[in-house]
C-alpha positions, -999 to +999 in steps of 0.1 A: -114+671+030-138+697+032-177+702+026-190+697-010-226+708-003-241+733+024-276+744+026-279+769+055-318+775+065-327+775+029-364+780+024-382+780-012-414+793-016-432+790-049-458+815-063-494+807-042-477+803-009-464+768-016-436+759+008-413+735-008-382+739+017-386+754+054-353+766+066-337+734+055-300+728+068-279+701+056-244+694+047-222+668+027-186+660+029-163+657-002-162+621-009-196+613+010-224+591-002-256+604+010-291+596+008-320+620+010-352+607+015-389+615+024-424+612+011-435+627-025-437+664-020-411+664+011-387+686-011-361+661-023-366+674-061-364+709-052-330+702-034-316+693-068-332+721-087-313+746-061-282+725-066-281+731-101-292+767-100-321+759-120-342+779-094-329+803-065-339+798-029-364+825-012-341+826+017-308+812+030-274+802+015-264+773-007-225+763-010-213+738-036-176+734-035-173+765-016-191+785-042-224+805-032-249+792-056-275+820-047-250+849-056-237+834-089-242+857-120-259+839-148-228+835-167-211+814-140-242+791-139-228+768-167-193+764-148-212+751-120-233+725-139-202+713-157-189+702-120-219+683-113-231+652-130-269+651-131-290+619-133-328+620-137-351+595-130-368+599-167-333+594-184-337+625-208-319+608-234-319+625-271-340+595-290-325+608-325-288+603-313-269+572-307-257+563-272-222+576-281-235+606-293-259+615-260-226+607-238-205+630-262-228+659-258-216+671-224-179+669-236-189+690-268-200+717-245-169+719-227-148+721-259-130+690-259-114+679-291-130+651-312-101+628-304-104+635-267-145+630-270-137+598-285-113+585-260-134+597-230-169+584-243-151+550-253-137+549-218-167+554-198-191+533-225-166+503-218-165+511-177-207+508-178-207+478-200-222+497-229-192+498-256-214+473-279-244+498-279-223+527-287-242+531-322-278+523-309-304+550-305-322+550-271-357+535-281-335+504-290-325+499-254-340+485-222-347+506-193-317+497-174-296+502-205-311+535-210-305+546-170-268+532-175-263+558-206-278+585-183-252+577-159-225+577-187-235+609-198-232+624-161-199+611-155-182+616-187-166+647-177-155+632-145-175+657-121-165+659-084-203+658-076-231+636-090-267+641-079-293+616-088-329+623-084-349+590-079-324+572-104-342+539-099-379+551-097-387+534-130-365+503-128-372+468-114-355+456-083-326+437-101-316+467-125-322+494-094-293+472-075-270+475-106-275+513-108-268+516-071-238+498-075-224+518-103-230+549-083-213+533-051-185+521-073-180+559-085-182+571-048-153+545-041-130+565-068-135+596-047-166+611-064-193+629-040-225+612-046-262+626-034-291+602-044-328+613-036-349+583-033-380+569-012-369+533-018-361+524+017-355+487+008-330+498-018-310+524+005-309+496+034-286+476+010-260+502+015-242+517+046-247+553+043-257+584+061-293+597+055-312+626+058-351+623+061-373+653+049-407+661+061-426+690+046-393+707+034-374+703+068-347+680+080-366+657+099-336+638+112-306+616+101-297+580+105-274+552+089-289+531+063-279+494+057-266+486+095-286+454+098-276+442+062-241+450+070-241+430+102-259+400+082-232+398+059 
């Protein structure tokens, strides 16, 4: 087991002098489930963008699976992203494509055969309880169903790392728990999971390490869910 994610003194400054991350250091082991929390504007979404090489740090180093993200050439960025499952708060589903087609997109980009795509998508839809909705369009689904489709799309190519940016932010409490249970189940199967959230009540349902951000800095770490674990 090695380190899946390492941020070493990472600073991200936007035009106008806006400081999103300020010499941030954090690390994450392979197979770990890690929460990143903090108030709005603390830097959670910036971490996600840097991990995916959507943006580059102003200073510092970022390693993902021992690859230096900052020094990646543009041609290597798609390979990086193929190894990361991405779950956004706003789902980002293509409304004119069916559930099956939305999940298949990632696999089509990877160049899998039609037979492989049918098999893989069928398996992941079954796993997430979506098989009966395969031919539905996203506008026909509830918010919770759409989020499960987003998770299915993120895990379809069996990535070693899943990053989720406020994945339950637009869901009611019961659906939020369902989504988190799906992510923890993926983690039990060996997938490394990073969840950015400000929902303290939700985090405390699960025992996991949490990094707290304040003004773009690592303001400390703690273990979530210890009271709830003892209560059970």
